[in-house]
N, C-alpha and C positions, 0 to 999 in steps of 0.2 A: 281532519287529517291536516295540520298546519300546511300552510304553501311554502315551498322550498324557493327561495331567490334565486337566479342565476348571480353568477360574480360578475360585476361590473370590469372589463377588459384596463388592463392598465394605461394610461396616457402615452404614450408614446412620447419617449423621454426624449431625444432630437426634436422635436416641437415644441415640447415644454419647456427644456431647457434655451432654448432660442427665446423663446417670450420673457424667460428674466432674463436673459443677457440683453436683447434690445431694450425692456425696461430699465435696466441699467445705464446704459447707452442715452437711453433721452433724460433719464433722469439727473445720472451722474455725470453727464460729460464725458464717459467711459471713453476710451479709445475700442476701434472694433476689436484689433490685432493683439493689445495689450490682454482681452479679455477673453479671446477662443484660446488662444494660449496658454492661458493662467491656471494651469488645473482642468483644464476642461476633460482631457481624456483621460485624468482621475478618477472622474467623476459618472463617465459614461462607455460603454462600450466602444471600442477603433468605427463600427461605421456609424452608429449613431453620434458617437463626437465630429468625423468627417460630414455629415449631413446638418447639422446642428451651425455647426461652421459654415457651411455654405447657404441655408437662410440667412443666418446675419446676414452674414456677409452682401446675399443677392437685395433682403429688408433694405438697407440702409443702403444699399448704391440707389436703388430704384424709389428709394420713402416718397419724393416727393409727387412722383409720378402714379402712385399709386395711392398717395390722399387724392391729387385732386379728383381720381377716379371713384373712390370709397366716398368723399364729400357729395357728388353729384349724384348718388343711389340712397345718399341716409336719410332717413326720416329726422328729420332735429338737425340742430349744431352740432356739428363733426366737429368741430374744438373743443365742444364742454362733453364730449363720451368720456365714459372711465378708460383711462390710459389703459389698463391691459386688455380692454376688449379692442380699444384701435389695434396693440399691437398684433393682437390675432386676427384680428381683419385683414392687418399689413402681410400676414405672414401667406393667411390662406391664398388671399388676390396674387400675392405671388407666386404660390404655387399653381394656380391655374395658369397667369400667365407665360412664366419662365421656365417651369421644370417640364418631367415627363409624367410626372405623375397623373393619373387617370383622375379626372375629375371627380367623381363619384366619392374616392377616396379622400382626397383635397378636401370638399364637403367635408365629408364626413368628421375628419379628422378635425378640422377648425369648428364644428360647430360642438365636438366633446370638448374640444378645449376650452371654450365660452364658456359650457353649464358646468364645467366641475372648477373651473379658475377663477372663473367670475361671479356667474349665480346663475340656474337653472335657465331661467327668461331668457337668458342673453344668446341662447344656443337661437331659439329663432329667429332673433336679427341678424346673427353671423350669417343662417341659413338664407335669409329673404334677401342681402345685399349681396352677398357672392351670387346667388345664383340668379338675378337679376343679370351681375354683372361679364356670368359665363353665356348667360343668352345673347349677350353685345358683344362677346369677345370678338368677332370678324370683323364688327363695325365700331367702336370704342369712341365715348365722345371725346375731342380732343379742345385744349385751350384757346378760346378766341378775346382773349384781352384787349385786342386792337393793337399793342403793343409786341411786334416780333421776338425780341428780345424774351422777356415774357415769356411768352406762351414754349418757347422752342425747352427754357429754362426748367419751361412746366414738363415737357415733353419728356425730354430727356434727364431730367431728374440733374441740375446742376444747378448753382448758385446762381441768381441773375446777372450781378456784375462779371463773373466773367464772361458768360455769353453776352454782355455787351462789347467785354473787351477783345473778343475774339469775331463779332461781328464787322467792328472797325476796323481791326486790321487783318481780317483773312474773306471779309461777305459773306452773304447766306449760306452760296452751296457748301464752299470749304469747312465753316463753321458744323454745320450738320452733320460733314462727315468725320468731323473730328469729334463732335458729340456723342457718333453712333461709336465708332470707333475707342473711343473714351468706355464705354459703360458694358464692351464683350466681358465676357466671362474671362476672367485674368489666367494664366499659363502656372503650373506652380514648379517650382524650381527644384529640382532634386539633384544634391550634391553626390558623384561617386566616387568612391573608396578606391581611387586610379592605380594605390598602391598594393591591391590586392585584385581587380578585376579591371579593364579596360574598359573604358564608356564608349568606346564603338562596338563590343559584345553587347553592352546592356543595352544600348540603339538598338542591335538587330532583333535580340531577346523583344523587347518590347512590341517594336515593328511588327515583328511574326505573330505576335499576338493581338495584333490588329491594334495595337494604343496609336494615340497621336505623339509623336515628340518627335525631338531635333537639338542638336547639340547647341549649346550656350553658345552668341558669338561674340561675348564676352570673357569667360571662363572656360578653360580648356579641362575641368572638371566637373560641369555641368550640365543636366540638364535641361529640356523642360518638357515637359506633360500637361496633355490634358486632363486628363483623370487618375489619380493614386489608387481605384480598387484596383486595378491588375498589375500592379506594384506590390502591394499589401497581400495578395492574392498568392505571390509567387515568394514572399517570407525572405527578398531579397534583404529591404531595412531589415528585418527582426535577427539574419544573418551577418549581419554588420556590415554589407557589402555599398548598401546608398541610405542616406540622412535626407527626408523631406527638409528643406532650408530655402531661404529665398536669396535671388543671387545678390540682392541691396547687402544681406547680412554677410556673404561670400568675401564681396568685394570692399568689405571692411575688414575683417580677416587678412586678406591680400593687402591692404595698405598699410594695415602692423607690423606684417611681413615676418611674421617669427623664422626663426631658427634652429635649430637641433643646439640641444646643451643649455639653449639660452631658461631664464628664471621669467614668466610670462606672469602678468595678475589678468584678472577677468573679472572686474567689480560685475554685479549685477547680471548675473551669468547666466540665469537659470532664462530656459528650461537647458541650456546645452548646447546648441546647435550651434554657436563661434567658439565656444572653448573646446569641443570635440577639433573642430575644423582647426583649431590652432595646433592642437596637440598633433594631430595628420601633419599639418605642415613640417611639427617641428620633426616630424618622422620616429615620434613617441617617444624622443630623445631630451628631458629637459625636465625641469616641473611646470607644472600650471597651475598655478594655485586660482583656485574658482571660489569668489563669496558672492552669497544673496542672504537679504535679510530673514527671506522666508522660508524655512524648516521643511516645508511640503515642496516648495521649487529647487530647493539645495538638494533635495534627494532625486527630482530630475535629470540633475546633473550628475549623479552618481550612475544610474540607469542607463543613462545613453552612452558614459563613458563606456562603461560595462558591456552594451550591447555592443563595441565598439570593439572590444578587445583596447581599450586604452589603459595604460596603468601610470602614466606620468600626471594625473589628473588629480587633484586635490581639491575636494569640491569642501567647503566650508560653510555658516549659518554664521554670518559675520557681517555688518555695517563696515564698510570704506574705510569710516573716521574711524572706525577702532583698531585699525590694521596695525597701526605700529605699536602700542599697544601691549598688543597680540603675537607680535612679530617683531621687537627693537632690534634682528641686527638684519632682516629684511631690506636686501638691493635686490630691484630688479629690472631686468634689463629692457622690459616694454612695458603697460599699462595700457588697459583697454578700456575704455569708460563711455559703453553705448545707450545713454539714456536722452530720451527715451529710444528702444530698441531699433533699429533698424528696419 
């Protein structure tokens, strides 16, 4: 009787996508925020998209420290390692050191990524290196170059030149405190549709659910949260009451200062966060022309407008340089050209 082979479990899509994005960041010098916002949620389920974003941001934030630890425990020249294998090791070590993922799960997933995305034998390399570091987790090796700036830069994953400047200006204790603070996991910005629901109501609702949340000190319609999961589970974003948006992007719109009944052009508008904020500040009265050169990205603007019930937005796939030909009579009151995105 022929032997029936078991079906191989599908690779975790969030980790697989994180490896792909990390390769692009290293090979193409791509920006983290541009990559993780450029259609990532189109490719993955929302939960997987959030995890992939967390992995990419975390590995990038701690890459120098991760590389130091991995190089200490790899038998061979770490710099000559296959690039994809190095990304998988970074991701696996980041999970072991900085996330709540159970160690056995982080190890298993990293080994599977190496076996399936690199070569079967690579799984053994990942298993050996990460298990060694897991045993050392409570007494990890520390950089000892003899140069304080270099040691701190490696330990806290910062450029050496900036640590040298901070040491000269602030001294060792304050520099180390600043380095620690700089590597804390950032808060998420969330914009509240205060024309539909008061900010304090959203804050009370989130705090009641055990979520760390606080009002933004700079924008009266923004809040800051530590985790997005409870908000997404509560469907407040789906209902158009909230939008995930960094405060820096909100400040750009406030600087633009759009008013009702105006015509506003938002070039490079995808995925539509600032576009929808512009329309909201205009109380959805007037016209917001949102342009982007990528059709799929332009569709994100339309979806965001639909989700938030905004009818003043017209999204079109168009290069800003072609606007005079497409709209020869257009006269805009304000133009937003935020390149690269804030």
